[in-house]
NUDORO-478119 format. One record per residue: residue in one letter; x, y, z of N, C-alpha, C in turn. Coordinates in steps of 0.05 Angstrom, whole numbers, plus 5000, padded with zeros to 4 digits. Layout:
<recs>
AXYZXYZXYZ ...
</recs>
This chain:
<recs>
M500849754997499750044998501950374999 A503450255009505050505006506650414982 S507650314980508550414945506350554933 T503850454927502150494923501750834922 S501350984946501751234950503751384953 S506351194943507951424943508651394916 G506551304899507451284876505751384872 R502251584879501151724868502051904873 Q504351974889505352304901507752294875 A508552114872510452134846509552244825 D507352074797505752144796504152584797 A504352534809502752884823504753074831 R506153024837509553104826510753144811 D510353054786511352934766509953154741 R505653064748503553224744505853614751 D505253674774506453944786507954074768 E511053844758511753894753511654034723 E510753934700510153944681506954114680 G506454144691503854434697506454764688 R507954644710510154964719511655024700 A512154774685514454804662512854824630 R508854704631508354834612508255124617 N507455214650506055634646509055794633 A511555664634513955794642515355774623 R514855624606516855514572514155464554 D514855594526512055484513514555204483 R513055014476515554974454514855144418 G517655284407517755304388516255184365 D516555214333515555054313517954864304 D520254824314520754614327521654354337 G519154434358519654284380520554284405 Q522354454400524154534430523854794449 V522754634471522654824498524055064498 R521855214493523955654493522455664523 D523755924529522456034551521356264518 A519256274541515156454522515856634523 R517156734559517157014558520557194528 D517057514531519257654512522757744526 R524457684509525557904528528858084503 D529058374507530758384502533458354493 E535858534484537558394473539458494491 E537958574528539958524549539558254574 G537958084557535757914570533658034584 R532058244587530558294606526858284603 A525858294618522658054594521458314587 R520758404561518958484539516858294527 N514758454525512358294513511758504486 A513058234480513058284446510858374434 R508458234434505158234434504258534425 P502458504408501858814404499458924424 R498859084414497659264440495859524428 D491859364443491759744431490859864438 G489760004432489760454445489760344466 L488060194486488360254507490660034534 G492959984523494359734528493859484534 R491759454520491759114525493058864505 P494358694513495858474489492858384472 L494158484443493258204432494658104420 P493457904410495657654405496357724385 Y499057504372501757564356500657594321 G499757644312501157664282498357994285 S496258004304495158254297496058584295 E494358684285494558974278495259154305 G496459204321496559494343498459584334 V498159864364497759974358501360014368 A503160324353505260464367506160454398 R507060214409508460254429510860584431 Q509560634462511460854463513860624470 P516760884464518260914478518960824507 E520660794513521260704545523360794546 G523961024566525560984576527261374569 V524661404553526061664547525461974561 V528062044567529062304567528262494570 R525562584569524662934562523963094574 T523663314570524163614590520763644599 P521263754615518263824640515063784620 R516764024599514364234587514264034544 E514963894546516563594531514263364532 T514963384569513063164573509963254567 V508063384589507263424580504963544567 T506363634544505563724509506063364496 E506163154500506563024485504362824498 A504462784534502762624542499962634533 Q498862914531495963174526495463024503 D497363064477496962884450495462644447 L497162504485496262174466493762324492 L494262284506490262334514488162424494 D490262614485486962794455486662474445 A488862204427489562064419487361904437 G486361924455485061744467486461434477 R489161484481490861384488492561484515 P490561374553492261454561493861194569 F493360934557496260814570498560974565 H498961074534501061074527501461464536 A500261534552500761684558501561714585 H500861534608501661304622505061314630 E505461204607508961034606509961404594 V508661644590511161764590511061864616 F508962014633509562004653511761844665 E510561654664512161434678516461564672 D517161574644519461774642520161874662 A519062094647520162334678519462284698 W518562014719518261994747521261854756 K521461724721524561614734526061694724 S526662024712528361954702528762304720 G526562364720527662844739528262824757 P528463034772529363084801527963004814 E528062964842527362684867525662954873 E525163194874522463304889521063354857 E519663214842518663234817517462844828 R517662794843517362364826514662394827 G513262584856511562514867510262664853 L509062884835507762924813508062874790 W510062724783509462534756508262334765 R510062164792507761954799505361974794 G503862214809501262234810499862264781 L501762434761500462414734498462154717 A502161934726502061694716499461554730 Q499661744758496661374767493961654754 L494261784741491161884727491361794705 A492261774692493061744657492361414664 V493861194679492660884682489960934704 G489561054716486361094721484661094701 L485361234673483861294658483561044645 T486260984647485660694619483360484629 H484560444664482260314669479460384670 A478460504664477060624670475060634640 A476260594624476760624598475060224584 R477860134605477659924601476059724609 G473559854636471559764644471759704670 N474359744676475859584698474459754737 V472159814742472559934759473260174782 T473359914779474759884829476959884818 G479159934797481060004799483460294786 G480360454762478660424741479360824771 A477760794793476260864812479761014831 R479760714848481060874859484660854863 L485460894817487560924816487461214801 L485061314802484061624796484361714815 R483261684846484261794865486461814878 R486961594886491361654884492961784874 G490861784843492862114829491262294839 A488962274846488562524843490062734874 G490262554892491062514921494262554922 A495562484903497262534896498362784893 V497462804873498263094854496363394880 T495763304893494163524911497163534928 E497363374949499163354959501163354955 W504163394926505663554926504963654922 A502163914906502064274902502864294926 A501964244947502164374972504164214992 S506964104983509164134994509764284984 G512664375001513864444992515764574973 A516464304956516764234934515864424911 G512364404932510164444893510764644892 R508264744866507364854858504164844854 Q502465014847499364994846499364934816 R501065174801501265074764503865024757 P504964754759508164664755507364654724 Y509664834701509564834671507064804658 E505364994673502365104666500664854669 M500764744678498964484692497364584712 D494564434717493264594731491564384749 L493564374770494164054790491064204795 A488464364802487964284822484564314808 G483864334776483164214753484163914751 L486363844752485963694735485663324764 A486563504796484163224816480563264819 Q480763534818478663524808476463374788 W477463434768476763214743477362864743 A479462774763480162514763476262454784 R477062614808475662484837472562464819 A471262674796468562674794467362564772 L470162294756471162174740471561784760 A472261874785472361564788469461734794 E467561804813466161914821462961684817 E462561814780461561614761461861354742 V465061324734466061134750464060924757 E463760904790461960754806461260854803 R458660914794455961014792452860954772 T456260974746455360914724456660484716 A458460414735458860224729459160124688 A459660264687460660314646462560374635 P464560304621467560414609465260644601 V467660804603467961174592469661154572 D468761304550471361384523473661544535 A476061284531478161514547479261784534 R478161854499478262164485476262304487 T473062174494471262494511471862644536 R472662354542471862424588476562424592 R478062464567479062614571481062974596 P481862834598482763164626484363324607 R484563534614486763704608489463824623 L490363734613492863784633493964014641 R493564284625493964484620490464694617 G490064774650487364874647487665164629 
</recs>
């Protein structure tokens, strides 16, 4: 009886290992097991799948929108202009990536500002995707972050001509609407005006 029990345990272990291998790896056309994650030339994980305008992955081979280049260092005014252009085009996910670049490359005293703006953009992204909870939560978190930054010693009310009070008001109102209607919003028509 012990041998049957240990045989079942070994079978279960084998199935678990096969499942883990299947989750982490894929077989290429040649039948060889390969890492299923896309990697860049430095070996970092990158997802090469095409994406739609809201950043959702599409099946390989589908027509997607151009990806936003990552790690671009821009001036603050260039950041605001490029992010607004993307928001105007209904692409808040891509605008969030522009803000994220500024957050990572900008001066320490402005990181809270750019992080908050990235949260607002990704909150709009989730609201447009129909993710009520995530959209409302990120919109409120971003509104709180830009309000807190503006009130801090490093902050200003209108950095780079942006209307932070107006952005926070827009985000809180949109969060309430998303929760009330539980319906996706149109990212283009509900976009914020960064420079009020």
